[in-house]
C-alpha positions in Angstrom: 0.0 -199.7 16.4 -3.3 -200.6 15.4 -4.4 -197.5 17.2 -3.2 -194.8 16.2 -3.7 -195.2 12.7 -7.0 -196.0 13.9 -6.7 -192.3 15.4 -4.9 -191.0 12.5 -8.4 -192.5 10.4 -10.2 -190.9 12.7 -9.1 -187.0 12.5 -10.6 -184.4 10.2 -9.7 -184.8 6.8 -9.2 -180.8 5.5 -10.5 -180.3 2.4 -7.8 -179.1 0.0 -8.9 -175.6 -2.0 -9.6 -176.6 -5.1 -8.2 -173.9 -7.7 -10.0 -171.4 -9.3 -12.1 -172.5 -12.0 -11.1 -172.1 -15.9 -13.6 -169.3 -17.2 -16.1 -171.0 -19.0 -16.8 -168.6 -21.3 -13.5 -167.8 -24.0 -13.4 -163.9 -24.2 -15.2 -162.2 -25.8 -13.3 -160.4 -28.6 -13.0 -156.7 -29.1 -14.5 -155.4 -31.9 -13.1 -153.3 -34.9 -13.7 -150.1 -33.7 -12.0 -150.8 -30.1 -9.0 -151.4 -31.8 -8.8 -149.2 -35.1 -5.7 -146.9 -34.5 -5.7 -143.5 -34.5 -3.8 -141.7 -37.8 -2.2 -138.6 -37.2 -4.7 -136.8 -39.4 -6.9 -137.4 -36.7 -4.5 -137.1 -33.6 -3.7 -133.8 -35.1 -6.9 -132.5 -35.6 -8.4 -134.3 -32.1 -5.3 -132.1 -30.7 -6.3 -128.4 -32.5 -9.6 -129.2 -31.4 -8.3 -129.3 -27.7 -6.1 -126.5 -27.9 -9.0 -123.8 -29.1 -10.7 -125.2 -26.3 -8.4 -124.2 -23.6 -7.8 -120.8 -24.8 -11.5 -120.0 -25.7 -11.8 -121.5 -21.9 -8.5 -119.0 -20.9 -10.2 -116.0 -22.3 -13.7 -116.4 -20.0 -14.2 -114.2 -17.2 -12.8 -116.3 -13.8 -15.7 -117.5 -11.4 -14.3 -115.4 -8.2 -14.0 -112.7 -10.6 -17.4 -112.3 -11.1 -17.8 -112.0 -7.7 -16.9 -108.3 -7.7 -18.7 -106.0 -9.3 -16.4 -103.8 -9.4 -13.7 -105.9 -11.1 -12.2 -104.8 -14.3 -10.9 -107.6 -16.2 -7.2 -107.9 -16.0 -5.4 -106.4 -19.2 -4.0 -108.4 -21.6 0.0 -109.6 -20.9 2.9 -108.0 -22.8 4.1 -104.3 -24.0 1.2 -101.8 -21.2 2.9 -99.7 -24.7 5.1 -98.8 -27.9 7.3 -97.0 -26.6 7.9 -99.7 -23.3 8.8 -102.5 -26.6 10.2 -100.3 -28.1 12.6 -99.7 -24.8 13.1 -103.4 -23.6 13.7 -103.7 -27.7 16.6 -101.5 -27.2 17.2 -102.8 -23.0 18.0 -106.2 -24.6 20.2 -105.0 -27.5 22.3 -103.4 -25.5 22.3 -107.2 -22.9 23.4 -108.8 -25.7 26.6 -106.7 -27.5 28.0 -106.1 -23.9 31.5 -107.3 -24.2 32.2 -111.0 -22.7 33.7 -111.5 -18.8 36.7 -113.5 -19.5 36.1 -116.0 -16.4 34.6 -115.1 -13.7 35.6 -111.6 -11.3 37.6 -114.1 -8.6 39.6 -115.5 -11.7 40.4 -111.9 -12.3 41.4 -111.1 -9.5 43.2 -114.1 -8.2 45.8 -113.4 -11.9 46.0 -109.5 -10.6 46.8 -110.6 -6.8 49.8 -112.6 -8.6 51.6 -109.4 -11.1 51.0 -107.3 -7.7 52.4 -110.2 -5.4 55.3 -111.0 -8.8 56.5 -107.3 -8.2 
């Protein structure tokens, strides 16, 4: 048995992986400017500024339109004339004043079919 213990001692001992060393320096504290909170007024101002930038970008001519010398810029979206606007208002009013449909058309047909069957 002494031999077994002697061979066990001869086997190389693998080093145990050490745990990562703790931070030697303490974490730096954030500066006051980094921790300062944004007020609602500042958020609104920055949002308005971003919106103005976006609208200005949208009004610019697109790069692919600059390549075509015969290209005319697209008209503003919306009605092309006052008559078209008036017609759209009239159509909307007529559609919104339509009689309500009582159930689906399939439901009405089934009722009418039932009446015919009972005659």
